[in-house]
N, CA and C atoms as an extended XYZ file, in Angstrom:
309
Properties=species:S:1:pos:R:3:atomname:S:1:resname:S:1:resid:I:1 pbc="F F F"
N         0.838       -1.191        0.000 N   UNK     1
C         0.000        0.000        0.000 CA  UNK     1
C         0.880        1.250        0.000 C   UNK     1
N         0.472        2.240       -0.709 N   UNK     2
C         1.181        3.499       -0.812 CA  UNK     2
C         0.870        4.350        0.419 C   UNK     2
N         1.857        5.096        0.910 N   UNK     3
C         1.650        5.965        2.070 CA  UNK     3
C         0.606        7.038        1.730 C   UNK     3
N        -0.480        7.018        2.456 N   UNK     4
C        -1.618        7.877        2.157 CA  UNK     4
C        -1.274        9.362        2.201 C   UNK     4
N        -0.563        9.792        3.210 N   UNK     5
C        -0.215       11.214        3.303 CA  UNK     5
C         0.619       11.667        2.111 C   UNK     5
N         1.503       10.802        1.671 N   UNK     6
C         2.372       11.136        0.541 CA  UNK     6
C         1.571       11.290       -0.744 C   UNK     6
N         0.695       10.340       -1.023 N   UNK     7
C        -0.063       10.436       -2.274 CA  UNK     7
C        -1.059       11.586       -2.241 C   UNK     7
N        -1.627       11.857       -1.104 N   UNK     8
C        -2.560       12.998       -1.035 CA  UNK     8
C        -1.824       14.299       -1.306 C   UNK     8
N        -0.600       14.393       -0.838 N   UNK     9
C         0.202       15.578       -1.131 CA  UNK     9
C         0.530       15.635       -2.629 C   UNK     9
N         0.856       14.499       -3.227 N   UNK    10
C         1.114       14.455       -4.673 CA  UNK    10
C        -0.126       14.895       -5.445 C   UNK    10
N        -1.293       14.415       -5.029 N   UNK    11
C        -2.533       14.789       -5.709 CA  UNK    11
C        -2.783       16.285       -5.616 C   UNK    11
N        -2.548       16.842       -4.448 N   UNK    12
C        -2.769       18.284       -4.259 CA  UNK    12
C        -1.830       19.103       -5.142 C   UNK    12
N        -0.573       18.714       -5.189 N   UNK    13
C         0.402       19.430       -6.020 CA  UNK    13
C         0.064       19.295       -7.500 C   UNK    13
N        -0.339       18.100       -7.916 N   UNK    14
C        -0.719       17.889       -9.314 CA  UNK    14
C        -1.956       18.715       -9.662 C   UNK    14
N        -2.903       18.787       -8.740 N   UNK    15
C        -4.098       19.590       -8.976 CA  UNK    15
C        -3.746       21.070       -9.129 C   UNK    15
N        -2.813       21.539       -8.334 N   UNK    16
C        -2.374       22.930       -8.456 CA  UNK    16
C        -1.745       23.174       -9.830 C   UNK    16
N        -0.897       22.245      -10.285 N   UNK    17
C        -0.265       22.386      -11.610 CA  UNK    17
C        -1.309       22.282      -12.718 C   UNK    17
N        -2.280       21.386      -12.534 N   UNK    18
C        -3.365       21.251      -13.505 CA  UNK    18
C        -4.124       22.574      -13.633 C   UNK    18
N        -4.509       23.154      -12.501 N   UNK    19
C        -5.238       24.426      -12.521 CA  UNK    19
C        -4.424       25.517      -13.200 C   UNK    19
N        -3.137       25.517      -12.942 N   UNK    20
C        -2.258       26.517      -13.567 CA  UNK    20
C        -2.215       26.323      -15.082 C   UNK    20
N        -2.071       25.097      -15.538 N   UNK    21
C        -2.021       24.810      -16.975 CA  UNK    21
C        -3.363       25.124      -17.637 C   UNK    21
N        -4.456       24.887      -16.918 N   UNK    22
C        -5.795       25.109      -17.471 CA  UNK    22
C        -6.128       26.589      -17.628 C   UNK    22
N        -5.281       27.458      -17.147 N   UNK    23
C        -5.490       28.902      -17.370 CA  UNK    23
C        -5.260       29.271      -18.836 C   UNK    23
N        -4.539       28.403      -19.540 N   UNK    24
C        -4.295       28.607      -20.967 CA  UNK    24
C        -5.574       28.237      -21.712 C   UNK    24
N        -6.224       29.229      -22.320 N   UNK    25
C        -7.508       28.996      -22.981 CA  UNK    25
C        -7.434       27.954      -24.088 C   UNK    25
N        -6.311       27.863      -24.756 N   UNK    26
C        -6.165       26.882      -25.832 CA  UNK    26
C        -6.010       25.463      -25.276 C   UNK    26
N        -5.413       25.341      -24.121 N   UNK    27
C        -5.127       24.043      -23.523 CA  UNK    27
C        -6.267       23.533      -22.637 C   UNK    27
N        -7.013       24.450      -22.068 N   UNK    28
C        -8.043       24.087      -21.081 CA  UNK    28
C        -9.032       23.021      -21.563 C   UNK    28
N        -9.628       23.143      -22.756 N   UNK    29
C       -10.601       22.119      -23.173 CA  UNK    29
C        -9.983       20.724      -23.276 C   UNK    29
N        -8.745       20.640      -23.724 N   UNK    30
C        -8.077       19.344      -23.833 CA  UNK    30
C        -7.821       18.753      -22.459 C   UNK    30
N        -7.357       19.584      -21.539 N   UNK    31
C        -7.089       19.105      -20.185 CA  UNK    31
C        -8.362       18.637      -19.494 C   UNK    31
N        -9.430       19.394      -19.657 N   UNK    32
C       -10.699       19.010      -19.036 CA  UNK    32
C       -11.237       17.703      -19.626 C   UNK    32
N       -11.067       17.509      -20.922 N   UNK    33
C       -11.501       16.253      -21.544 CA  UNK    33
C       -10.693       15.082      -20.991 C   UNK    33
N        -9.398       15.270      -20.838 N   UNK    34
C        -8.550       14.217      -20.288 CA  UNK    34
C        -8.899       13.944      -18.832 C   UNK    34
N        -9.173       14.982      -18.078 N   UNK    35
C        -9.578       14.825      -16.683 CA  UNK    35
C       -10.854       13.994      -16.583 C   UNK    35
N       -11.823       14.271      -17.435 N   UNK    36
C       -13.077       13.512      -17.420 CA  UNK    36
C       -12.850       12.041      -17.732 C   UNK    36
N       -11.923       11.754      -18.637 N   UNK    37
C       -11.615       10.358      -18.967 CA  UNK    37
C       -11.061        9.642      -17.736 C   UNK    37
N       -10.127       10.278      -17.038 N   UNK    38
C        -9.524        9.644      -15.858 CA  UNK    38
C       -10.555        9.517      -14.740 C   UNK    38
N       -11.388       10.526      -14.541 N   UNK    39
C       -12.446       10.427      -13.533 CA  UNK    39
C       -13.422        9.298      -13.865 C   UNK    39
N       -13.752        9.157      -15.134 N   UNK    40
C       -14.640        8.074      -15.547 CA  UNK    40
C       -14.013        6.714      -15.247 C   UNK    40
N       -12.732        6.575      -15.508 N   UNK    41
C       -12.039        5.323      -15.201 CA  UNK    41
C       -12.008        5.069      -13.697 C   UNK    41
N       -11.840        6.118      -12.909 N   UNK    42
C       -11.866        5.955      -11.452 CA  UNK    42
C       -13.230        5.443      -10.985 C   UNK    42
N       -14.289        5.981      -11.557 N   UNK    43
C       -15.627        5.519      -11.191 CA  UNK    43
C       -15.768        4.022      -11.463 C   UNK    43
N       -15.225        3.580      -12.584 N   UNK    44
C       -15.308        2.162      -12.957 CA  UNK    44
C       -14.429        1.296      -12.059 C   UNK    44
N       -13.241        1.770      -11.745 N   UNK    45
C       -12.254        0.962      -11.033 CA  UNK    45
C       -12.429        0.983       -9.517 C   UNK    45
N       -12.835        2.124       -8.976 N   UNK    46
C       -12.923        2.270       -7.521 CA  UNK    46
C       -14.376        2.220       -7.052 C   UNK    46
N       -15.284        2.676       -7.888 N   UNK    47
C       -16.696        2.667       -7.528 CA  UNK    47
C       -17.109        3.920       -6.775 C   UNK    47
N       -18.293        3.870       -6.237 N   UNK    48
C       -18.861        5.023       -5.535 CA  UNK    48
C       -18.645        4.965       -4.032 C   UNK    48
N       -18.425        3.787       -3.498 N   UNK    49
C       -18.179        3.630       -2.071 CA  UNK    49
C       -16.757        3.104       -1.882 C   UNK    49
N       -15.895        3.955       -1.350 N   UNK    50
C       -14.484        3.610       -1.231 CA  UNK    50
C       -13.851        4.398       -0.098 C   UNK    50
N       -12.695        3.932        0.332 N   UNK    51
C       -11.913        4.646        1.343 CA  UNK    51
C       -10.725        5.323        0.660 C   UNK    51
N       -10.080        6.185        1.386 N   UNK    52
C        -8.869        6.811        0.861 CA  UNK    52
C        -7.780        5.777        0.601 C   UNK    52
N        -7.713        4.752        1.441 N   UNK    53
C        -6.744        3.680        1.201 CA  UNK    53
C        -7.044        2.945       -0.107 C   UNK    53
N        -8.319        2.708       -0.388 N   UNK    54
C        -8.700        2.076       -1.661 CA  UNK    54
C        -8.233        2.936       -2.838 C   UNK    54
N        -8.430        4.237       -2.707 N   UNK    55
C        -8.047        5.157       -3.767 CA  UNK    55
C        -6.525        5.196       -3.932 C   UNK    55
N        -5.809        5.195       -2.830 N   UNK    56
C        -4.339        5.184       -2.899 CA  UNK    56
C        -3.839        3.905       -3.556 C   UNK    56
N        -4.499        2.787       -3.286 N   UNK    57
C        -4.126        1.530       -3.935 CA  UNK    57
C        -4.345        1.617       -5.447 C   UNK    57
N        -5.445        2.226       -5.863 N   UNK    58
C        -5.716        2.400       -7.298 CA  UNK    58
C        -4.676        3.307       -7.937 C   UNK    58
N        -4.217        4.274       -7.188 N   UNK    59
C        -3.216        5.222       -7.696 CA  UNK    59
C        -1.901        4.527       -8.020 C   UNK    59
N        -1.575        3.502       -7.258 N   UNK    60
C        -0.314        2.794       -7.460 CA  UNK    60
C        -0.219        2.186       -8.857 C   UNK    60
N        -1.342        1.827       -9.459 N   UNK    61
C        -1.342        1.216      -10.787 CA  UNK    61
C        -1.869        2.165      -11.861 C   UNK    61
N        -2.145        3.396      -11.508 N   UNK    62
C        -2.838        4.314      -12.413 CA  UNK    62
C        -2.006        4.784      -13.592 C   UNK    62
N        -0.697        4.795      -13.478 N   UNK    63
C         0.113        5.278      -14.598 CA  UNK    63
C        -0.221        4.529      -15.879 C   UNK    63
N        -0.380        3.235      -15.779 N   UNK    64
C        -0.656        2.420      -16.967 CA  UNK    64
C        -2.073        2.645      -17.488 C   UNK    64
N        -3.067        2.446      -16.619 N   UNK    65
C        -4.433        2.514      -17.128 CA  UNK    65
C        -4.867        3.937      -17.480 C   UNK    65
N        -4.366        4.942      -16.785 N   UNK    66
C        -4.728        6.324      -17.123 CA  UNK    66
C        -4.170        6.695      -18.495 C   UNK    66
N        -2.937        6.303      -18.757 N   UNK    67
C        -2.337        6.589      -20.066 CA  UNK    67
C        -3.110        5.893      -21.182 C   UNK    67
N        -3.464        4.638      -20.957 N   UNK    68
C        -4.221        3.892      -21.968 CA  UNK    68
C        -5.572        4.543      -22.229 C   UNK    68
N        -6.258        4.951      -21.171 N   UNK    69
C        -7.585        5.552      -21.318 CA  UNK    69
C        -7.515        6.888      -22.037 C   UNK    69
N        -6.577        7.737      -21.644 N   UNK    70
C        -6.464        9.044      -22.289 CA  UNK    70
C        -6.032        8.877      -23.741 C   UNK    70
N        -5.085        7.998      -23.983 N   UNK    71
C        -4.624        7.784      -25.361 CA  UNK    71
C        -5.781        7.308      -26.245 C   UNK    71
N        -6.619        6.461      -25.705 N   UNK    72
C        -7.736        5.906      -26.472 CA  UNK    72
C        -8.872        6.902      -26.670 C   UNK    72
N        -9.169        7.714      -25.649 N   UNK    73
C       -10.397        8.514      -25.681 CA  UNK    73
C       -10.208       10.018      -25.707 C   UNK    73
N        -9.002       10.519      -25.418 N   UNK    74
C        -8.846       11.981      -25.368 CA  UNK    74
C        -7.443       12.431      -25.751 C   UNK    74
N        -6.795       11.669      -26.602 N   UNK    75
C        -5.444       12.037      -27.012 CA  UNK    75
C        -5.471       13.280      -27.893 C   UNK    75
N        -4.605       14.199      -27.570 N   UNK    76
C        -4.416       15.413      -28.362 CA  UNK    76
C        -2.912       15.633      -28.453 C   UNK    76
N        -2.460       16.487      -29.358 N   UNK    77
C        -1.014       16.707      -29.460 CA  UNK    77
C        -0.405       17.086      -28.106 C   UNK    77
N         0.654       16.387      -27.723 N   UNK    78
C         1.366       16.681      -26.487 CA  UNK    78
C         0.708       16.167      -25.221 C   UNK    78
N        -0.325       15.327      -25.330 N   UNK    79
C        -1.053       14.898      -24.140 CA  UNK    79
C        -0.183       14.235      -23.083 C   UNK    79
N         0.847       13.454      -23.449 N   UNK    80
C         1.638       12.815      -22.380 CA  UNK    80
C         2.327       13.812      -21.447 C   UNK    80
N         2.604       15.005      -21.959 N   UNK    81
C         3.300       16.017      -21.160 CA  UNK    81
C         2.490       16.421      -19.922 C   UNK    81
N         1.176       16.350      -20.005 N   UNK    82
C         0.316       16.789      -18.904 CA  UNK    82
C        -0.341       15.634      -18.146 C   UNK    82
N        -0.051       14.415      -18.553 N   UNK    83
C        -0.771       13.275      -17.989 CA  UNK    83
C        -0.612       13.161      -16.477 C   UNK    83
N         0.572       13.341      -15.950 N   UNK    84
C         0.772       13.210      -14.499 CA  UNK    84
C        -0.092       14.207      -13.732 C   UNK    84
N        -0.207       15.418      -14.251 N   UNK    85
C        -1.023       16.428      -13.572 CA  UNK    85
C        -2.511       16.137      -13.721 C   UNK    85
N        -2.912       15.677      -14.895 N   UNK    86
C        -4.314       15.296      -15.116 CA  UNK    86
C        -4.685       14.156      -14.167 C   UNK    86
N        -3.827       13.169      -14.123 N   UNK    87
C        -4.070       12.006      -13.261 CA  UNK    87
C        -4.140       12.418      -11.794 C   UNK    87
N        -3.181       13.196      -11.331 N   UNK    88
C        -3.176       13.640       -9.939 CA  UNK    88
C        -4.385       14.493       -9.603 C   UNK    88
N        -4.768       15.361      -10.543 N   UNK    89
C        -5.943       16.212      -10.318 CA  UNK    89
C        -7.206       15.365      -10.212 C   UNK    89
N        -7.298       14.321      -11.018 N   UNK    90
C        -8.470       13.441      -10.954 CA  UNK    90
C        -8.554       12.762       -9.591 C   UNK    90
N        -7.441       12.247       -9.119 N   UNK    91
C        -7.444       11.604       -7.802 CA  UNK    91
C        -7.730       12.628       -6.703 C   UNK    91
N        -7.183       13.822       -6.835 N   UNK    92
C        -7.425       14.879       -5.851 CA  UNK    92
C        -8.926       15.174       -5.759 C   UNK    92
N        -9.571       15.293       -6.900 N   UNK    93
C       -11.002       15.580       -6.903 CA  UNK    93
C       -11.816       14.385       -6.414 C   UNK    93
N       -11.443       13.197       -6.842 N   UNK    94
C       -12.224       12.006       -6.529 CA  UNK    94
C       -12.155       11.649       -5.044 C   UNK    94
N       -11.066       12.013       -4.384 N   UNK    95
C       -10.916       11.653       -2.973 CA  UNK    95
C       -12.026       12.235       -2.111 C   UNK    95
N       -12.644       13.305       -2.557 N   UNK    96
C       -13.712       13.944       -1.770 CA  UNK    96
C       -14.921       13.038       -1.586 C   UNK    96
N       -15.023       12.002       -2.428 N   UNK    97
C       -16.132       11.069       -2.312 CA  UNK    97
C       -15.836        9.888       -1.396 C   UNK    97
N       -14.640        9.829       -0.847 N   UNK    98
C       -14.266        8.710        0.031 CA  UNK    98
C       -15.075        8.761        1.327 C   UNK    98
N       -15.427        7.591        1.827 N   UNK    99
C       -16.231        7.534        3.051 CA  UNK    99
C       -15.460        8.081        4.257 C   UNK    99
N       -14.137        8.079        4.179 N   UNK   100
C       -13.333        8.580        5.291 CA  UNK   100
C       -12.576        9.872        4.940 C   UNK   100
N       -13.087       10.607        3.950 N   UNK   101
C       -12.418       11.834        3.519 CA  UNK   101
C       -12.468       12.911        4.607 C   UNK   101
N       -11.322       13.527        4.826 N   UNK   102
C       -11.222       14.740        5.626 CA  UNK   102
C       -10.272       15.670        4.898 C   UNK   102
N       -10.593       16.949        4.828 N   UNK   103
C        -9.709       17.895        4.111 CA  UNK   103
C        -8.332       18.001        4.752 C   UNK   103
């Protein structure tokens, strides 16, 4: 299992970088589309009832499946450059639905 405090910090930092990148009007629609793809995959993989530990476990394998999902459904020029931030932002947002979530 991945250290929960560490991954939550990674998610927060990635979300901050995602928000910063999304300020670019040309890039924002692509980033949001990629974010939706990763969030959709999280819904499928983790479900609606989960703990933060469950989410951290999913994060450990997310590099592979997030890349595959974005490449298949929302690939745009240069998409791999932002994937880590898109992925982290998705986990950051999704954690709010955890049964044991605390800010």
